[in-house]
VEXPA-261507 format. One record per residue (C-alpha): residue number from 1; chain; x, z, y. Coordinates in Angstrom, 2 decimals, always signed. Layout:
// residues N
<site><k>NUM</k><c>A</c><X>X</X><Z>Z</Z><Y>Y</Y></site>
...
This chain:
// residues 154
<site><k>1</k><c>A</c><X>-18.34</X><Z>-177.76</Z><Y>+97.94</Y></site>
<site><k>2</k><c>A</c><X>-21.17</X><Z>-176.91</Z><Y>+100.29</Y></site>
<site><k>3</k><c>A</c><X>-22.33</X><Z>-173.52</Z><Y>+101.31</Y></site>
<site><k>4</k><c>A</c><X>-25.66</X><Z>-174.12</Z><Y>+100.30</Y></site>
<site><k>5</k><c>A</c><X>-24.28</X><Z>-175.59</Z><Y>+96.64</Y></site>
<site><k>6</k><c>A</c><X>-22.68</X><Z>-172.54</Z><Y>+96.16</Y></site>
<site><k>7</k><c>A</c><X>-25.79</X><Z>-170.09</Z><Y>+97.08</Y></site>
<site><k>8</k><c>A</c><X>-28.54</X><Z>-171.90</Z><Y>+94.86</Y></site>
<site><k>9</k><c>A</c><X>-31.95</X><Z>-170.17</Z><Y>+95.10</Y></site>
<site><k>10</k><c>A</c><X>-34.20</X><Z>-171.08</Z><Y>+92.04</Y></site>
<site><k>11</k><c>A</c><X>-38.18</X><Z>-170.99</Z><Y>+93.00</Y></site>
<site><k>12</k><c>A</c><X>-40.12</X><Z>-169.71</Z><Y>+90.46</Y></site>
<site><k>13</k><c>A</c><X>-43.05</X><Z>-171.21</Z><Y>+89.48</Y></site>
<site><k>14</k><c>A</c><X>-46.45</X><Z>-169.70</Z><Y>+88.66</Y></site>
<site><k>15</k><c>A</c><X>-49.60</X><Z>-171.42</Z><Y>+87.84</Y></site>
<site><k>16</k><c>A</c><X>-52.41</X><Z>-171.51</Z><Y>+90.56</Y></site>
<site><k>17</k><c>A</c><X>-54.71</X><Z>-168.45</Z><Y>+89.49</Y></site>
<site><k>18</k><c>A</c><X>-51.22</X><Z>-166.40</Z><Y>+89.57</Y></site>
<site><k>19</k><c>A</c><X>-50.19</X><Z>-167.62</Z><Y>+92.82</Y></site>
<site><k>20</k><c>A</c><X>-53.69</X><Z>-166.17</Z><Y>+94.15</Y></site>
<site><k>21</k><c>A</c><X>-53.59</X><Z>-162.99</Z><Y>+92.48</Y></site>
<site><k>22</k><c>A</c><X>-49.65</X><Z>-162.72</Z><Y>+93.78</Y></site>
<site><k>23</k><c>A</c><X>-50.59</X><Z>-163.40</Z><Y>+97.65</Y></site>
<site><k>24</k><c>A</c><X>-53.19</X><Z>-161.03</Z><Y>+96.99</Y></site>
<site><k>25</k><c>A</c><X>-51.16</X><Z>-158.43</Z><Y>+95.62</Y></site>
<site><k>26</k><c>A</c><X>-48.61</X><Z>-158.99</Z><Y>+98.60</Y></site>
<site><k>27</k><c>A</c><X>-51.16</X><Z>-158.62</Z><Y>+101.21</Y></site>
<site><k>28</k><c>A</c><X>-52.17</X><Z>-155.63</Z><Y>+99.62</Y></site>
<site><k>29</k><c>A</c><X>-48.47</X><Z>-154.63</Z><Y>+99.14</Y></site>
<site><k>30</k><c>A</c><X>-47.75</X><Z>-154.74</Z><Y>+102.76</Y></site>
<site><k>31</k><c>A</c><X>-48.25</X><Z>-151.88</Z><Y>+105.06</Y></site>
<site><k>32</k><c>A</c><X>-50.86</X><Z>-151.40</Z><Y>+107.38</Y></site>
<site><k>33</k><c>A</c><X>-50.23</X><Z>-149.54</Z><Y>+111.01</Y></site>
<site><k>34</k><c>A</c><X>-48.70</X><Z>-146.25</Z><Y>+110.90</Y></site>
<site><k>35</k><c>A</c><X>-47.64</X><Z>-146.51</Z><Y>+106.95</Y></site>
<site><k>36</k><c>A</c><X>-44.85</X><Z>-148.08</Z><Y>+105.07</Y></site>
<site><k>37</k><c>A</c><X>-44.02</X><Z>-149.21</Z><Y>+101.52</Y></site>
<site><k>38</k><c>A</c><X>-41.89</X><Z>-146.23</Z><Y>+101.19</Y></site>
<site><k>39</k><c>A</c><X>-45.48</X><Z>-144.23</Z><Y>+101.15</Y></site>
<site><k>40</k><c>A</c><X>-46.82</X><Z>-147.08</Z><Y>+98.73</Y></site>
<site><k>41</k><c>A</c><X>-44.26</X><Z>-146.43</Z><Y>+96.01</Y></site>
<site><k>42</k><c>A</c><X>-41.70</X><Z>-149.68</Z><Y>+96.84</Y></site>
<site><k>43</k><c>A</c><X>-38.67</X><Z>-149.81</Z><Y>+94.61</Y></site>
<site><k>44</k><c>A</c><X>-36.19</X><Z>-151.90</Z><Y>+93.73</Y></site>
<site><k>45</k><c>A</c><X>-35.69</X><Z>-151.95</Z><Y>+90.10</Y></site>
<site><k>46</k><c>A</c><X>-32.29</X><Z>-152.61</Z><Y>+88.39</Y></site>
<site><k>47</k><c>A</c><X>-31.54</X><Z>-153.64</Z><Y>+85.24</Y></site>
<site><k>48</k><c>A</c><X>-28.59</X><Z>-154.68</Z><Y>+83.37</Y></site>
<site><k>49</k><c>A</c><X>-28.37</X><Z>-156.98</Z><Y>+80.48</Y></site>
<site><k>50</k><c>A</c><X>-32.23</X><Z>-156.65</Z><Y>+80.34</Y></site>
<site><k>51</k><c>A</c><X>-32.35</X><Z>-152.78</Z><Y>+80.61</Y></site>
<site><k>52</k><c>A</c><X>-33.66</X><Z>-150.54</Z><Y>+83.00</Y></site>
<site><k>53</k><c>A</c><X>-31.11</X><Z>-148.58</Z><Y>+84.62</Y></site>
<site><k>54</k><c>A</c><X>-32.47</X><Z>-147.81</Z><Y>+87.61</Y></site>
<site><k>55</k><c>A</c><X>-35.00</X><Z>-147.86</Z><Y>+90.09</Y></site>
<site><k>56</k><c>A</c><X>-34.13</X><Z>-147.36</Z><Y>+93.64</Y></site>
<site><k>57</k><c>A</c><X>-36.56</X><Z>-146.27</Z><Y>+96.57</Y></site>
<site><k>58</k><c>A</c><X>-36.48</X><Z>-146.66</Z><Y>+100.39</Y></site>
<site><k>59</k><c>A</c><X>-35.28</X><Z>-143.26</Z><Y>+100.53</Y></site>
<site><k>60</k><c>A</c><X>-32.68</X><Z>-143.44</Z><Y>+98.25</Y></site>
<site><k>61</k><c>A</c><X>-31.04</X><Z>-146.72</Z><Y>+100.00</Y></site>
<site><k>62</k><c>A</c><X>-31.36</X><Z>-145.31</Z><Y>+103.53</Y></site>
<site><k>63</k><c>A</c><X>-29.27</X><Z>-142.49</Z><Y>+102.13</Y></site>
<site><k>64</k><c>A</c><X>-26.61</X><Z>-144.83</Z><Y>+101.60</Y></site>
<site><k>65</k><c>A</c><X>-24.05</X><Z>-145.85</Z><Y>+104.22</Y></site>
<site><k>66</k><c>A</c><X>-25.27</X><Z>-148.08</Z><Y>+106.28</Y></site>
<site><k>67</k><c>A</c><X>-23.67</X><Z>-151.65</Z><Y>+107.57</Y></site>
<site><k>68</k><c>A</c><X>-24.21</X><Z>-153.84</Z><Y>+110.45</Y></site>
<site><k>69</k><c>A</c><X>-23.64</X><Z>-157.35</Z><Y>+110.51</Y></site>
<site><k>70</k><c>A</c><X>-24.52</X><Z>-160.26</Z><Y>+112.86</Y></site>
<site><k>71</k><c>A</c><X>-25.61</X><Z>-163.84</Z><Y>+110.94</Y></site>
<site><k>72</k><c>A</c><X>-27.41</X><Z>-166.37</Z><Y>+112.34</Y></site>
<site><k>73</k><c>A</c><X>-27.82</X><Z>-164.73</Z><Y>+115.67</Y></site>
<site><k>74</k><c>A</c><X>-29.55</X><Z>-161.90</Z><Y>+114.47</Y></site>
<site><k>75</k><c>A</c><X>-28.30</X><Z>-158.24</Z><Y>+113.71</Y></site>
<site><k>76</k><c>A</c><X>-28.86</X><Z>-156.93</Z><Y>+110.12</Y></site>
<site><k>77</k><c>A</c><X>-28.31</X><Z>-153.26</Z><Y>+108.96</Y></site>
<site><k>78</k><c>A</c><X>-28.53</X><Z>-151.31</Z><Y>+105.71</Y></site>
<site><k>79</k><c>A</c><X>-26.59</X><Z>-150.82</Z><Y>+102.85</Y></site>
<site><k>80</k><c>A</c><X>-23.99</X><Z>-152.93</Z><Y>+100.87</Y></site>
<site><k>81</k><c>A</c><X>-25.10</X><Z>-154.54</Z><Y>+97.88</Y></site>
<site><k>82</k><c>A</c><X>-21.92</X><Z>-152.90</Z><Y>+95.98</Y></site>
<site><k>83</k><c>A</c><X>-22.67</X><Z>-149.68</Z><Y>+97.40</Y></site>
<site><k>84</k><c>A</c><X>-26.46</X><Z>-150.14</Z><Y>+95.89</Y></site>
<site><k>85</k><c>A</c><X>-25.06</X><Z>-150.98</Z><Y>+92.64</Y></site>
<site><k>86</k><c>A</c><X>-22.98</X><Z>-148.24</Z><Y>+92.30</Y></site>
<site><k>87</k><c>A</c><X>-25.87</X><Z>-145.90</Z><Y>+92.99</Y></site>
<site><k>88</k><c>A</c><X>-27.95</X><Z>-147.63</Z><Y>+90.13</Y></site>
<site><k>89</k><c>A</c><X>-24.52</X><Z>-146.69</Z><Y>+88.11</Y></site>
<site><k>90</k><c>A</c><X>-22.99</X><Z>-150.22</Z><Y>+88.02</Y></site>
<site><k>91</k><c>A</c><X>-20.08</X><Z>-150.68</Z><Y>+88.63</Y></site>
<site><k>92</k><c>A</c><X>-18.46</X><Z>-153.94</Z><Y>+86.57</Y></site>
<site><k>93</k><c>A</c><X>-20.27</X><Z>-157.14</Z><Y>+86.42</Y></site>
<site><k>94</k><c>A</c><X>-19.77</X><Z>-160.78</Z><Y>+86.31</Y></site>
<site><k>95</k><c>A</c><X>-23.03</X><Z>-161.39</Z><Y>+88.52</Y></site>
<site><k>96</k><c>A</c><X>-26.28</X><Z>-160.28</Z><Y>+90.09</Y></site>
<site><k>97</k><c>A</c><X>-29.56</X><Z>-162.19</Z><Y>+90.76</Y></site>
<site><k>98</k><c>A</c><X>-31.91</X><Z>-160.52</Z><Y>+93.55</Y></site>
<site><k>99</k><c>A</c><X>-35.32</X><Z>-161.25</Z><Y>+92.66</Y></site>
<site><k>100</k><c>A</c><X>-38.36</X><Z>-161.14</Z><Y>+95.54</Y></site>
<site><k>101</k><c>A</c><X>-39.52</X><Z>-164.10</Z><Y>+98.07</Y></site>
<site><k>102</k><c>A</c><X>-38.02</X><Z>-166.83</Z><Y>+100.37</Y></site>
<site><k>103</k><c>A</c><X>-38.57</X><Z>-166.05</Z><Y>+103.97</Y></site>
<site><k>104</k><c>A</c><X>-41.73</X><Z>-167.94</Z><Y>+104.47</Y></site>
<site><k>105</k><c>A</c><X>-43.06</X><Z>-168.40</Z><Y>+101.46</Y></site>
<site><k>106</k><c>A</c><X>-45.71</X><Z>-166.88</Z><Y>+98.97</Y></site>
<site><k>107</k><c>A</c><X>-43.71</X><Z>-167.68</Z><Y>+95.81</Y></site>
<site><k>108</k><c>A</c><X>-41.42</X><Z>-165.41</Z><Y>+94.26</Y></site>
<site><k>109</k><c>A</c><X>-37.35</X><Z>-166.89</Z><Y>+94.30</Y></site>
<site><k>110</k><c>A</c><X>-34.17</X><Z>-165.97</Z><Y>+93.11</Y></site>
<site><k>111</k><c>A</c><X>-30.53</X><Z>-166.09</Z><Y>+94.18</Y></site>
<site><k>112</k><c>A</c><X>-27.93</X><Z>-165.21</Z><Y>+92.04</Y></site>
<site><k>113</k><c>A</c><X>-24.22</X><Z>-164.39</Z><Y>+93.24</Y></site>
<site><k>114</k><c>A</c><X>-21.21</X><Z>-163.81</Z><Y>+90.95</Y></site>
<site><k>115</k><c>A</c><X>-19.14</X><Z>-160.82</Z><Y>+91.48</Y></site>
<site><k>116</k><c>A</c><X>-16.67</X><Z>-162.68</Z><Y>+93.99</Y></site>
<site><k>117</k><c>A</c><X>-19.60</X><Z>-163.53</Z><Y>+96.17</Y></site>
<site><k>118</k><c>A</c><X>-20.87</X><Z>-159.99</Z><Y>+96.29</Y></site>
<site><k>119</k><c>A</c><X>-18.61</X><Z>-158.46</Z><Y>+99.12</Y></site>
<site><k>120</k><c>A</c><X>-18.87</X><Z>-155.97</Z><Y>+101.52</Y></site>
<site><k>121</k><c>A</c><X>-20.82</X><Z>-158.35</Z><Y>+103.90</Y></site>
<site><k>122</k><c>A</c><X>-23.71</X><Z>-158.80</Z><Y>+101.39</Y></site>
<site><k>123</k><c>A</c><X>-26.49</X><Z>-156.12</Z><Y>+102.02</Y></site>
<site><k>124</k><c>A</c><X>-30.17</X><Z>-155.04</Z><Y>+101.51</Y></site>
<site><k>125</k><c>A</c><X>-31.56</X><Z>-155.04</Z><Y>+104.96</Y></site>
<site><k>126</k><c>A</c><X>-34.22</X><Z>-153.00</Z><Y>+106.01</Y></site>
<site><k>127</k><c>A</c><X>-37.01</X><Z>-154.43</Z><Y>+106.98</Y></site>
<site><k>128</k><c>A</c><X>-40.39</X><Z>-153.74</Z><Y>+109.40</Y></site>
<site><k>129</k><c>A</c><X>-42.52</X><Z>-153.45</Z><Y>+106.36</Y></site>
<site><k>130</k><c>A</c><X>-40.95</X><Z>-150.66</Z><Y>+104.67</Y></site>
<site><k>131</k><c>A</c><X>-38.93</X><Z>-152.84</Z><Y>+102.11</Y></site>
<site><k>132</k><c>A</c><X>-35.54</X><Z>-154.90</Z><Y>+101.68</Y></site>
<site><k>133</k><c>A</c><X>-33.87</X><Z>-158.29</Z><Y>+101.84</Y></site>
<site><k>134</k><c>A</c><X>-30.62</X><Z>-159.47</Z><Y>+100.54</Y></site>
<site><k>135</k><c>A</c><X>-28.90</X><Z>-160.61</Z><Y>+103.62</Y></site>
<site><k>136</k><c>A</c><X>-25.36</X><Z>-161.87</Z><Y>+104.12</Y></site>
<site><k>137</k><c>A</c><X>-23.11</X><Z>-163.56</Z><Y>+106.68</Y></site>
<site><k>138</k><c>A</c><X>-22.16</X><Z>-166.14</Z><Y>+104.28</Y></site>
<site><k>139</k><c>A</c><X>-25.21</X><Z>-166.87</Z><Y>+102.56</Y></site>
<site><k>140</k><c>A</c><X>-27.55</X><Z>-169.39</Z><Y>+104.43</Y></site>
<site><k>141</k><c>A</c><X>-30.31</X><Z>-167.79</Z><Y>+106.07</Y></site>
<site><k>142</k><c>A</c><X>-32.99</X><Z>-170.10</Z><Y>+104.34</Y></site>
<site><k>143</k><c>A</c><X>-31.43</X><Z>-168.51</Z><Y>+100.87</Y></site>
<site><k>144</k><c>A</c><X>-32.13</X><Z>-164.77</Z><Y>+101.88</Y></site>
<site><k>145</k><c>A</c><X>-34.42</X><Z>-162.90</Z><Y>+99.40</Y></site>
<site><k>146</k><c>A</c><X>-36.86</X><Z>-161.14</Z><Y>+101.16</Y></site>
<site><k>147</k><c>A</c><X>-39.13</X><Z>-158.04</Z><Y>+99.79</Y></site>
<site><k>148</k><c>A</c><X>-36.62</X><Z>-157.56</Z><Y>+96.76</Y></site>
<site><k>149</k><c>A</c><X>-38.25</X><Z>-156.32</Z><Y>+93.87</Y></site>
<site><k>150</k><c>A</c><X>-35.68</X><Z>-156.27</Z><Y>+91.14</Y></site>
<site><k>151</k><c>A</c><X>-31.69</X><Z>-156.67</Z><Y>+90.57</Y></site>
<site><k>152</k><c>A</c><X>-30.92</X><Z>-158.38</Z><Y>+87.53</Y></site>
<site><k>153</k><c>A</c><X>-26.90</X><Z>-157.34</Z><Y>+86.56</Y></site>
<site><k>154</k><c>A</c><X>-25.36</X><Z>-159.15</Z><Y>+84.15</Y></site>
């Protein structure tokens, strides 16, 4: 099984009007010079079987121990996905889906990882925009989810 097929990313399609509104909202949510999305209230929502479990702020994620990893000639740093889930009260799960954007795209996307794929090398990397991206050495860079808005846990 190829690496790309193990980590399938699903693009979420939306009607054109919603795409235009979404583009506008993304532009507004991005930080302006001197501000961060921490100030704008950026959070990563965690749901377990459809029920809200937590809403993690950048400050909470920054307080977690950080892991550094080298992937695709880049240095990434942030808490492990496992530690973020633990902070949200999630200790047992079969899979987790990260929802956000694909790198270089306006469309929403999601990436589902099984429990076995969520290792210590899958992190929530801090971006320059005051958001986090889901990255991992074993996940193809094109499948990384940027500006993560939700982690759906089952």
